[in-house]
C-alpha positions as CSV (number, residue, x, y, z in Angstrom):
1,M,53.9,41.9,6.7
2,A,53.3,38.7,8.5
3,S,50.3,40.1,10.3
4,E,48.6,40.8,7.0
5,S,49.0,37.2,6.0
6,F,46.7,36.2,8.9
7,A,43.9,38.6,8.0
8,L,40.7,36.8,7.0
9,P,38.6,37.8,4.0
10,E,35.5,38.6,6.1
11,A,32.9,39.0,3.4
12,A,33.8,35.9,1.6
13,L,34.0,33.9,4.8
14,A,30.6,35.1,5.9
15,D,29.1,34.0,2.6
16,Y,30.7,30.6,3.0
17,L,29.7,30.0,6.6
18,T,26.1,31.1,5.8
19,Q,26.0,28.3,3.3
20,H,27.7,25.6,5.4
21,V,27.0,26.3,9.1
22,S,23.4,25.8,10.3
23,G,21.9,29.1,11.6
24,F,24.9,31.2,10.7
25,R,24.2,34.8,9.6
26,G,26.6,37.5,8.6
27,P,28.2,40.0,8.4
28,L,31.1,39.0,10.6
29,T,34.3,40.5,12.1
30,A,37.3,38.3,12.9
31,S,39.8,39.0,15.7
32,K,42.9,36.9,16.1
33,F,43.5,35.5,19.6
34,Q,46.7,36.1,21.5
35,G,47.6,32.4,21.7
36,G,47.4,29.7,19.1
37,Q,51.1,30.0,18.0
38,S,50.8,26.8,16.0
39,N,47.3,27.1,14.4
40,P,46.1,30.7,14.3
41,T,42.8,31.0,16.2
42,Y,40.2,33.7,15.7
43,R,37.0,35.0,17.5
44,I,34.3,35.4,14.9
45,D,31.5,37.9,15.9
46,A,28.6,37.5,13.5
47,A,25.0,38.6,13.4
48,S,24.0,35.1,14.6
49,G,26.4,35.0,17.5
50,R,30.0,34.3,18.4
51,Y,32.2,31.5,17.0
52,V,35.8,30.4,17.0
53,L,37.8,29.6,13.9
54,R,41.1,27.7,13.7
55,R,43.2,27.5,10.6
56,K,46.4,26.1,9.3
57,P,49.0,28.9,9.0
58,P,50.0,30.1,5.6
59,G,53.3,29.3,4.0
60,V,55.6,26.3,3.9
61,L,54.8,23.9,6.7
62,L,56.4,20.8,8.1
63,Q,54.8,17.6,6.8
64,S,51.9,16.4,9.0
65,A,52.0,19.5,11.2
66,H,49.1,21.8,11.9
67,A,46.5,19.1,11.3
68,V,43.3,21.1,11.9
69,D,41.3,18.3,10.3
70,R,42.5,15.9,13.1
71,E,41.4,18.5,15.7
72,F,38.0,18.6,14.1
73,R,37.8,14.8,14.1
74,V,38.6,14.5,17.8
75,L,36.3,17.3,18.8
76,S,33.5,15.7,16.9
77,A,34.2,12.3,18.6
78,L,34.1,13.8,22.1
79,Q,30.8,15.6,21.8
80,D,28.7,14.8,24.8
81,S,31.4,12.7,26.4
82,A,32.9,13.0,29.9
83,V,35.6,15.2,28.3
84,P,34.4,18.8,27.9
85,V,35.0,20.2,24.5
86,A,33.6,23.0,22.3
87,R,31.0,21.8,19.8
88,A,32.6,21.3,16.4
89,L,30.5,22.9,13.6
90,H,32.2,22.7,10.3
91,L,35.5,21.7,8.6
92,C,36.5,23.4,5.4
93,T,39.2,21.6,3.3
94,D,38.8,24.1,0.4
95,E,41.9,26.3,0.8
96,S,40.6,28.9,-1.6
97,V,38.1,30.2,0.9
98,I,40.6,31.8,3.3
99,G,43.9,30.5,2.0
100,S,44.2,27.4,4.2
101,M,42.2,24.6,5.7
102,F,40.1,25.7,8.7
103,Y,37.3,24.6,11.0
104,V,34.7,26.5,13.0
105,M,33.4,25.6,16.5
106,E,31.2,27.1,19.1
107,H,32.5,29.9,21.3
108,V,32.7,28.8,25.0
109,D,32.3,31.7,27.4
110,G,34.8,31.1,30.2
111,Q,38.2,32.1,31.4
112,V,41.7,30.9,30.7
113,F,44.5,31.0,33.2
114,W,47.8,31.8,31.6
115,D,49.8,31.6,34.9
116,P,49.8,28.2,36.6
117,A,50.2,30.0,39.9
118,L,46.6,31.2,39.6
119,P,47.3,34.6,41.1
120,G,43.7,35.7,40.9
121,L,42.4,33.0,43.2
122,S,42.6,32.5,47.0
123,D,44.9,30.0,48.5
124,D,42.1,27.7,49.6
125,L,40.7,27.5,46.0
126,R,43.8,26.8,44.0
127,G,43.9,23.1,45.0
128,T,40.3,22.6,43.7
129,Y,41.3,23.9,40.3
130,Y,44.2,21.5,40.1
131,D,41.9,18.7,41.1
132,A,39.7,19.6,38.2
133,I,42.7,19.5,35.9
134,I,43.7,16.0,37.0
135,A,40.1,14.7,37.0
136,T,39.6,15.9,33.4
137,L,42.9,14.3,32.4
138,A,41.8,11.0,33.9
139,A,38.5,11.2,32.1
140,L,40.3,11.8,28.9
141,H,42.4,8.7,29.3
142,A,39.3,6.7,30.2
143,V,37.6,7.4,26.8
144,D,36.8,4.2,24.9
145,V,38.5,5.0,21.7
146,D,36.7,2.3,19.8
147,A,33.3,3.4,20.9
148,A,34.2,7.0,20.1
149,G,35.2,6.1,16.5
150,L,38.9,6.8,17.1
151,A,40.3,3.4,16.8
152,G,42.4,4.5,13.8
153,Y,43.3,7.9,15.2
154,G,46.9,6.8,15.9
155,K,49.2,3.8,15.9
156,P,48.8,1.8,19.1
157,G,51.9,0.7,21.0
158,N,55.5,1.9,21.3
159,Y,54.3,5.5,21.7
160,F,57.5,6.9,23.3
161,A,59.8,5.3,20.7
162,R,57.7,6.5,17.8
163,Q,57.4,10.0,19.3
164,L,61.2,10.2,19.8
165,A,61.8,9.4,16.2
166,R,59.1,11.8,14.9
167,W,60.2,14.8,17.0
168,G,63.8,14.1,16.3
169,E,63.0,14.4,12.6
170,Q,60.9,17.5,13.1
171,Y,63.7,19.1,15.1
172,R,66.3,18.3,12.4
173,A,64.0,19.8,9.8
174,S,63.7,23.1,11.7
175,E,67.2,23.6,13.1
176,T,68.4,27.1,13.0
177,Q,71.5,26.8,15.3
178,P,73.3,24.0,17.2
179,I,71.8,23.2,20.6
180,A,74.2,21.0,22.6
181,A,71.5,19.9,25.1
182,M,69.3,18.7,22.3
183,E,72.1,16.5,21.0
184,I,72.5,15.0,24.4
185,L,68.7,14.2,24.5
186,L,68.8,12.8,21.0
187,A,71.5,10.5,22.1
188,E,70.4,9.5,25.6
189,L,66.6,9.3,25.5
190,P,66.3,6.3,23.1
191,P,68.3,4.0,25.3
192,R,66.2,5.0,28.3
193,C,62.9,4.5,26.4
194,P,60.7,2.1,28.5
195,A,59.5,-1.1,27.0
196,D,55.9,-1.0,25.7
197,D,53.5,-1.9,28.5
198,G,50.4,-2.2,26.4
199,R,48.7,0.9,27.7
200,V,46.9,2.9,25.0
201,A,44.7,5.9,25.4
202,L,43.5,9.0,23.7
203,V,46.2,11.6,24.6
204,H,45.9,15.3,24.2
205,G,49.6,16.0,23.6
206,D,49.6,19.6,24.9
207,Y,47.8,19.3,28.2
208,R,48.6,22.4,30.2
209,I,46.6,24.9,32.1
210,D,46.3,27.5,29.4
211,N,44.7,25.0,27.1
212,L,41.8,24.6,29.5
213,M,38.7,26.9,29.5
214,F,37.3,27.2,33.1
215,A,34.0,28.5,34.2
216,R,34.2,32.1,35.4
217,D,32.9,31.3,38.9
218,A,33.9,27.7,39.8
219,P,36.7,25.2,39.5
220,R,35.0,23.5,36.5
221,I,36.5,22.9,33.1
222,L,34.2,23.9,30.3
223,A,36.4,22.9,27.4
224,V,39.8,21.3,26.7
225,M,41.3,23.2,23.8
226,D,44.1,22.9,21.2
227,W,43.9,19.2,20.1
228,E,46.4,19.5,17.3
229,L,48.9,17.1,18.9
230,S,46.3,14.6,20.1
231,T,46.7,10.9,19.1
232,L,46.5,7.4,20.5
233,G,49.4,7.0,22.9
234,H,50.6,6.3,26.4
235,P,48.6,8.2,29.0
236,L,51.6,9.0,31.2
237,A,52.9,11.3,28.4
238,D,50.1,13.8,29.1
239,L,50.8,13.5,32.9
240,G,54.5,14.0,32.4
241,Y,53.8,17.0,30.1
242,L,51.6,18.6,32.7
243,C,54.3,18.2,35.4
244,M,57.0,19.4,33.0
245,A,55.1,22.6,32.4
246,L,54.8,23.2,36.2
247,R,58.6,22.9,36.5
248,L,59.2,25.7,34.0
249,P,60.5,29.1,35.2
250,G,57.8,31.7,36.1
251,Q,58.1,33.7,32.9
252,P,56.4,34.0,29.6
253,P,55.8,32.6,27.0
254,L,55.3,29.4,28.9
255,P,55.3,30.4,32.6
256,G,55.7,27.6,35.2
257,L,56.0,27.2,39.0
258,A,59.7,26.9,39.5
259,G,60.8,28.7,42.6
260,K,57.2,29.3,43.8
261,D,56.1,28.1,47.2
262,R,53.4,25.7,46.2
263,A,52.4,24.9,49.7
264,A,51.8,28.5,50.5
265,L,49.8,28.9,47.3
266,G,47.7,25.9,48.0
267,I,48.9,24.1,44.9
268,P,49.6,20.4,45.2
269,D,53.2,19.3,44.5
270,E,54.1,16.8,41.8
271,A,53.9,13.7,44.1
272,A,50.4,14.8,45.1
273,L,49.3,15.2,41.5
274,L,50.6,11.7,40.7
275,R,48.7,10.2,43.7
276,R,45.5,11.9,42.7
277,Y,45.8,10.8,39.1
278,S,46.4,7.2,40.4
279,E,43.2,7.4,42.5
280,L,41.1,8.7,39.6
281,S,42.5,6.5,36.8
282,G,43.0,3.3,38.7
283,T,46.6,3.2,37.4
284,Q,49.4,3.3,40.0
285,V,51.8,6.1,39.2
286,D,54.7,6.7,41.6
287,A,57.7,8.8,40.5
288,A,59.9,6.9,43.0
289,G,58.6,3.4,42.0
290,P,60.9,0.9,40.4
291,A,58.5,0.1,37.6
292,L,58.4,3.6,36.1
293,D,61.3,5.7,34.7
294,W,59.5,9.0,35.6
295,N,62.6,11.0,34.9
296,F,62.5,9.7,31.3
297,V,58.8,10.7,31.0
298,V,59.5,14.3,32.1
299,A,62.7,14.6,30.1
300,F,60.9,13.3,27.0
301,S,58.3,16.0,27.6
302,F,61.0,18.7,27.7
303,F,62.6,17.3,24.5
304,R,59.3,17.2,22.7
305,L,58.4,20.8,23.7
306,A,61.9,22.0,22.7
307,A,61.4,20.5,19.3
308,I,58.1,22.2,19.0
309,A,59.6,25.5,20.1
310,Q,62.3,25.1,17.5
311,G,59.6,24.7,14.8
312,V,58.1,28.0,16.0
313,A,61.5,29.6,15.7
314,K,61.9,28.3,12.1
315,R,58.5,29.6,11.1
316,A,59.3,32.9,12.6
317,Q,62.5,33.0,10.6
318,Q,60.5,32.2,7.5
319,G,58.0,34.9,8.3
320,N,54.9,32.7,8.7
321,A,54.7,32.1,12.5
322,S,51.3,32.9,13.9
323,S,52.1,35.0,16.9
324,A,54.1,38.1,17.8
325,Q,55.6,35.9,20.5
326,A,56.9,33.3,18.1
327,L,60.6,34.4,18.2
328,Q,60.4,34.5,22.0
329,A,58.9,31.0,22.1
330,G,61.5,29.7,19.7
331,S,64.3,31.1,21.8
332,M,63.1,28.8,24.6
333,A,64.3,25.7,22.7
334,M,67.7,25.8,24.3
335,L,66.4,26.3,27.8
336,L,63.8,23.5,27.4
337,A,66.5,21.1,26.2
338,Q,68.8,22.0,29.1
339,M,65.9,21.3,31.5
340,G,65.3,18.0,29.8
341,V,68.9,17.0,30.3
342,Q,68.7,18.0,34.0
343,A,65.5,15.9,34.4
344,L,67.1,12.9,32.7
345,R,70.3,13.1,34.8
346,D,68.2,13.4,38.0
347,G,67.3,9.8,37.6
């Protein structure tokens, strides 16, 4: 069974961590978190405290995917920076320990919001949480990559063109059925790709509300999580991805805000989010401005997420997807592609 393939050898893992993580003491128990469809993530309860472990999934994987070593590198680089992250403790490249590469980080005690409508909060608080989301994103894009030791973390320049090529290849490698909307995006996005404007920043790659750990009692982000897709790229890719996620229908596995009355909920609309990002980053972003093809940015985000969802579907078909929701997430590839075409045609 697939679930058995994700079980951890607890005794052997405890012995290993005792030798390699300062202060660690076993025995331990490991519980897999609900999320982490790409890289399985576990809560580790040990005699010395609580930790989090992220691993590569078992089985045949797409080349360059599931790079937990890159996650560990960026977490280590951002320690004590203006970007809140969990403290990285140890990277294990020896696959014989649990069957794949993994790393261990501190456990951050906070709360994750799976629904961007923030149903558990009052109307007057929701805007402050979204302000924290935008402020943290602006702080991320302000990181001095050279000073952080991340100068070689990605190829600078031509980010959108390179990403289109990469995810087009990944999509082709994981196709399970024809998707007409993806063929349209594959044909129409490259000609719309904006010329490189020289902006390069550390980008998260999967910046959405359920990858943020908030304090339990305040609109404060304690940790930005799931850095697998991070690289050096164009900062507007993260902003477009956040706005893309908010356009999604209000249903799992990736619930959005489509059809919700944002004003009544106290949640800023897309234009307000762009204005706030402009204020905090010092970079003018205007979806209606002539200098920016914002529809391309959003359509690109839908295309990229559709390619990722298709990869989840492929792994589910092969039996090595890391979540019971994998088939459901993979089925969203068609919907995401259709929404990408709509975003592109809106412009």
